C-alpha positions in Angstrom: -12.9 -23.2 29.6 -14.2 -25.6 26.7 -17.3 -23.3 26.7 -15.7 -20.4 25.9 -13.9 -22.4 23.2 -17.6 -23.9 21.6 -18.8 -20.2 21.4 -15.5 -19.6 19.4 -15.9 -22.3 17.1 -12.6 -24.1 16.3 -10.8 -23.4 13.1 -12.7 -25.8 10.6 -15.9 -24.7 11.7 -15.3 -20.8 11.7 -13.4 -21.7 8.3 -16.5 -23.3 6.5 -18.7 -21.2 8.1 -16.7 -18.2 6.9 -17.0 -19.7 3.3 -20.2 -20.4 3.3 -21.6 -16.7 4.3 -19.0 -14.9 2.1 -20.4 -17.2 -1.0 -24.0 -15.8 0.3 -22.7 -12.2 0.6 -21.3 -11.7 -2.7 -24.5 -12.6 -4.5 -26.2 -9.5 -2.9 -26.6 -6.4 -5.3 -24.1 -4.1 -5.2 -21.6 -6.2 -3.2 -18.0 -5.6 -5.0 -14.7 -7.6 -4.3 -10.9 -6.1 -3.5 -8.0 -8.0 -5.1 -7.1 -8.8 -1.2 -10.6 -10.6 -1.0 -12.2 -7.7 0.7 -15.9 -7.8 0.2 -17.7 -4.4 0.4 -20.7 -2.8 -0.6 -21.8 1.1 -0.5 -24.6 2.2 1.9 -24.2 5.8 1.5 -21.8 8.1 -0.3 -19.8 10.6 1.2 -18.4 14.0 -0.2 -15.3 14.7 2.6 -11.9 13.6 2.8 -10.6 10.2 2.0 -8.1 8.7 4.5 -4.8 7.8 3.9 -2.5 4.8 5.6 -1.1 7.9 7.9 -4.4 9.3 9.1 -6.2 8.8 12.2 -10.2 8.6 11.8 -13.2 8.8 14.0 -16.2 6.3 12.7 -19.0 5.0 13.9 -18.7 1.3 13.3 -21.0 -2.0 14.5 -18.8 -5.3 14.3 -20.3 -8.7 14.5 -19.8 -12.3 13.7 -20.9 -14.7 11.2 -23.3 -16.1 13.7 -24.8 -12.4 14.3 -23.3 -11.8 17.6 -22.4 -8.6 17.8 -18.5 -7.9 19.3 -18.7 -4.0 19.3 -21.1 -1.1 18.3 -20.6 2.6 18.5 -23.4 3.5 16.7 -25.6 2.2 20.0 -23.1 3.2 22.5 -23.2 6.8 21.0 -19.4 7.6 21.3 -17.6 7.2 18.1 -14.3 5.2 17.8 -10.9 7.1 17.1 -7.8 5.3 15.6 -5.2 5.3 13.5 -5.4 3.8 10.2 -2.0 1.9 11.4 -3.9 0.2 14.3 -6.7 -0.9 12.2 -6.6 -4.6 10.6 -5.4 -4.9 7.2 -9.0 -5.3 5.9 -10.9 -2.2 7.4 -7.6 -0.2 6.7 -8.4 -1.2 2.9 -12.1 -0.2 3.0 -11.6 2.8 4.8 -9.4 4.6 2.0 -12.2 3.6 -0.2 -14.2 5.7 1.9 -15.0 9.9 1.9 -16.1 11.6 5.3 -19.9 11.1 5.4 -20.0 7.2 3.5 -21.3 4.2 4.8 -19.7 1.0 3.6 -20.8 -2.5 4.9 -17.4 -4.4 5.0 -17.1 -8.4 5.0 -13.6 -8.8 6.2 -11.7 -12.6 5.8 -9.7 -14.2 7.9 -6.7 -13.3 6.5 -7.3 -9.3 6.6 -8.4 -9.5 10.3 -7.1 -11.9 12.9 -6.3 -15.1 10.7 -6.0 -18.5 12.3 -5.3 -17.2 16.1 -8.3 -14.9 16.3 -8.5 -12.8 19.3 -9.2 -13.3 23.1 -12.4 -15.0 23.8 -14.8 -12.8 21.2 -13.2 -13.7 18.0 -12.1 -17.2 17.2 -9.8 -18.7 14.3 -10.5 -18.1 10.8 -13.1 -16.3 11.0 -14.9 -13.6 9.3 -16.0 -10.2 10.4 -18.9 -8.0 9.1 -18.1 -4.3 9.6 -21.2 -1.3 9.4 -18.9 1.6 9.0 -19.7 5.5 9.0 -16.7 7.3 8.3 -17.4 10.4 10.4 -13.9 12.4 10.4 -10.4 12.1 9.0 -8.1 13.4 11.6 -5.3 15.4 9.7 
């Protein structure tokens, strides 16, 4: 049991690592920050529809932790994710609304826009920043 806890990191360790990572990420060229604290960088612009909170979407995405551990990768699996905007964590819901179909963005989601102080399961620890590489394939209206 203790080993799982070490993998996730403690709340304090994660908070410090998260803050350090976000400070470094802000220095990258092209990084923007929304008023909520979401950091993002446009990798590729799209030219299709932009999703609204009531839509469902189809995306390819790679989700990783600050330490580089990948916790999901539909690019590698070759099977896109489909979900409703309502199901997405707040940071991704906000970020997707900045995108058009075909676009690829990188998002750095602070804990308060993800799973916060609780984390989730044994994959995401408390106060963890998540890094998403998202390509919006289709808005399902």
